[in-house]
C-alpha positions as CSV (number, residue, x, y, z in Angstrom):
1,M,0.0,0.0,0.0
2,A,1.4,3.4,-1.0
3,T,1.9,6.0,1.6
4,P,0.5,9.5,1.0
5,S,4.2,10.8,0.4
6,N,4.9,8.1,-2.1
7,A,1.6,8.8,-3.9
8,A,2.4,12.5,-4.1
9,S,6.0,11.7,-5.4
10,R,4.6,9.4,-8.1
11,A,2.1,11.9,-9.1
12,I,4.7,14.6,-9.5
13,A,7.1,12.4,-11.2
14,H,4.2,11.4,-13.7
15,S,3.4,15.1,-14.4
16,V,7.0,16.6,-14.3
17,L,9.1,13.9,-16.2
18,P,7.2,14.1,-19.5
19,S,7.5,17.9,-19.5
20,L,11.3,17.5,-18.6
21,A,11.8,14.9,-21.4
22,T,9.9,17.3,-23.8
23,S,12.0,20.3,-22.8
24,L,15.3,18.3,-23.3
25,A,14.3,17.1,-26.6
26,L,13.3,20.5,-27.9
27,S,16.6,21.9,-26.5
28,L,18.6,19.3,-28.3
29,A,16.6,20.0,-31.5
30,F,17.8,23.6,-31.6
31,I,21.4,22.9,-30.3
32,L,22.3,20.1,-32.6
33,P,21.8,21.8,-36.0
34,V,23.8,24.7,-34.8
35,Q,26.7,22.7,-33.8
36,A,26.6,20.7,-37.0
37,Q,26.8,24.1,-39.0
38,Q,30.0,25.4,-37.1
39,K,33.1,24.2,-38.6
40,P,36.7,25.2,-37.7
41,V,37.8,28.4,-39.5
42,D,40.2,27.6,-42.2
43,Q,43.3,29.8,-41.9
44,R,43.4,30.4,-45.7
45,D,39.7,31.5,-45.7
46,A,40.5,33.9,-42.8
47,A,43.5,35.2,-44.6
48,T,41.6,35.7,-47.8
49,A,38.7,37.5,-46.0
50,R,41.0,39.8,-44.4
51,A,42.9,40.6,-47.6
52,E,39.5,41.3,-49.3
53,V,38.7,43.8,-46.6
54,I,42.0,45.5,-46.9
55,A,41.6,45.5,-50.8
56,D,38.2,47.0,-50.5
57,L,39.4,49.7,-48.1
58,A,42.3,50.6,-50.6
59,L,39.8,51.0,-53.5
60,W,37.4,53.0,-51.4
61,R,40.3,55.3,-50.6
62,R,41.6,55.3,-54.3
63,A,38.2,56.4,-55.4
64,G,38.3,59.4,-53.0
65,L,35.4,58.3,-50.9
66,D,37.5,58.9,-47.7
67,R,38.0,62.5,-48.7
68,S,34.3,63.3,-49.6
69,E,32.1,65.3,-47.3
70,P,29.7,62.7,-45.5
71,L,26.7,64.9,-46.1
72,H,24.9,62.0,-47.8
73,S,24.6,60.2,-44.5
74,S,23.8,63.0,-42.1
75,Y,21.5,65.2,-44.3
76,S,20.4,62.9,-47.1
77,L,22.2,64.8,-49.6
78,Q,24.7,63.6,-52.2
79,S,27.2,66.0,-53.7
80,S,28.3,65.5,-57.3
81,E,31.8,65.0,-55.9
82,Y,30.6,62.1,-53.8
83,S,28.6,60.6,-56.5
84,A,31.5,60.5,-58.9
85,A,33.8,58.9,-56.2
86,Q,31.1,56.4,-55.5
87,Q,30.8,55.4,-59.2
88,E,34.6,55.1,-59.5
89,Y,34.6,52.9,-56.3
90,L,32.0,50.6,-57.9
91,R,33.9,50.6,-61.2
92,L,37.1,49.6,-59.3
93,R,35.5,47.0,-57.2
94,A,33.9,45.2,-60.1
95,S,37.2,45.3,-62.1
96,D,40.3,43.1,-61.9
97,E,41.8,45.9,-59.8
98,F,40.0,44.3,-56.8
99,Q,41.8,40.9,-57.2
100,R,45.1,42.7,-57.7
101,E,44.6,44.5,-54.3
102,V,43.7,41.1,-52.7
103,Q,46.9,39.5,-53.9
104,K,48.9,42.5,-52.8
105,A,47.3,42.3,-49.3
106,L,47.8,38.5,-49.1
107,A,51.5,39.1,-50.0
108,Q,51.9,41.4,-47.2
109,Q,50.5,39.1,-44.5
């Protein structure tokens, strides 16, 4: 015969355990895919990404965007000087010049 404390313990176990198991299963369902997507960073990929950022900055400066008045961002105005510099940057970024700058940055690392 079950004592009142045993019966209460069983009732709690029957109501809490399924909820606990469900919570654990849901937690694992979210954690496992994230862990599967994470892979170690390849040093070559990191070096290439860094070189691309350096190359992009070099082209941005070469186009003159670092010297343009930043009115476009603060007052929603865009000077003809800034527009011309932006067009030059986009031209350089789409050309072979970008890859040359990437190779130059990789050589300096």
